[in-house]
N, C-alpha and C positions, 0 to 999 in steps of 0.2 A: 512787119518788123515786130510789132507788139507781142506776137506769140513767140519770136525767137528770143526776146528780152525776157519773157517769163520763163522760158526753158532755160536760159542761162542763169537767171535768178534762182530757180529750183536746184540746178546743178550745184551753183556756188553754195547755197544753203546746205545742201547734203555734204558736200566736201568739209565745210566748217563744221558741221554738226559731228561728222565722223572724227575730225582732228581734236574737237574738243572733249570728245568722251575721254581721251587720255588724261588721267589724273583726276576726272571728275568722279564723285561719289555717285554710286549708283542709287536710283530712286529707292530700290528695295532696302538697302542698308539705311538710307535716310528714313523710311517709313519705321524701321525698328528703332533707330536712334529717337525719333519722335516719341514712341510709345515708352521707350525706357525711361527718357528723362521725365516724362510726366509722370509715370508710376513712381520713380525715385522721390520726386518732389511731392507727390500727394501721399505716399505710402511709406516712404522712407526706404523702399526697396522695390526691385523689379524681378518678380518670379516668372519662371517658364510658363505656368498655366496662365498667369494673367496677360502676358505678352501674347500668347496664342488666342486668347479670348477677345483682346483688344484689336488684334489683327484679323480675326475670324479665320484662322488657319490651324493646323493640327500642331500638337506639341513636338512631334519628332520633326516636322518642318522647321519650327523655332530653334530646337536643339542643333539642327544641322547648320542654320544660319548664324547662331551665336558662336558656334565653334569657328566658322569663317572669320566673324567679326573679332573675336579673341585673337586669332592669328593675326589679323591685320591691325592690332593694336587699338580697336575702338571701345572694348570692354575688357573687364577681368572677370574670369569665369572659373568657378569651382563647381565640380559635379554635385548635383542636388542642393545648391545654394543659390539665392537670388544673385543676378548678374549685377555688376557694377560698371558705370561708366567710367573709363580711362580719362585723363585730362583731354586727349584728342577728341574723344567722343563726346565729352561735355561741351567742349568749346564749338564743335560743329552743330551739336543740338541747339545751343543758344542762338547761333547765327540763323538756324532753321526757324526758331521762334521768331526772331526779329524779321526774317523774310516773310513769313506768313502774316504777321502783324501788318508789315507795308502793303503787302498785295491786298489783304484784306479791306484794309482802309481805302486804298484805291478803288477797288470795286464798290463798296458802299458809297463813296463820293460820287460813282457813276450811277447811283440809285438802284444798284443790285440789292435784292432782299437779302437778309442776314444769312439764312440757311443756304441759299444758294451761292453766295459770296465765299463762305467756308468751303462748300463744296468745289467750287471752281477755282479757288486758291489752291486747293489739294492737286488739282489736276494740271495747273501751270507752273507751279513753285518749282518743282524738280527740273525745269527746262529752261529756265532763265538765268543768264549769267549774273554775277554779283554787280557787274557795272550797269546793267540793265536795271536790276532792282534798285540801285542806288539813284539812278535817275528817276525811276518811278517814285521813289521816297521824296526827292525834291519836288516832284509835280504835286505830290499829295501835301506837302506842307504848303505849297504856294496856293492850293485849293483851299486849304483851311484858313489861310490868311485872307483870301478873298471873300470868304462866308462871314468874317467876323464885322 
């Protein structure tokens, strides 16, 4: 019976994952938004060459993705000029910063080393719902209160 329960659980998870993809921002777009917001905040602008360098991909690949992101309303793009986040892009990038911080603090509270915690946060953050992240945030706050 346990194997059947596991199989049903896997099936249910797969169905839920497929349906949750509708309307969810792709992890690739989120990677670009993360880099763009950091570059804008640090340098005042996000240039194609800097985005490519920070994502370790080619400039033509960056240009193609930026074109798609501009069409979808994430960024403003003028050829040969730095890109700029639109309000939609800035808002999502800020949520991503918050999400990363929550998950990073959670892993650190579990005793995970700092570099590993950042790396593993990058691996899981794109796959958790906002509700799950908010529940983790509550737990992190409780963990902090108990350490005082």
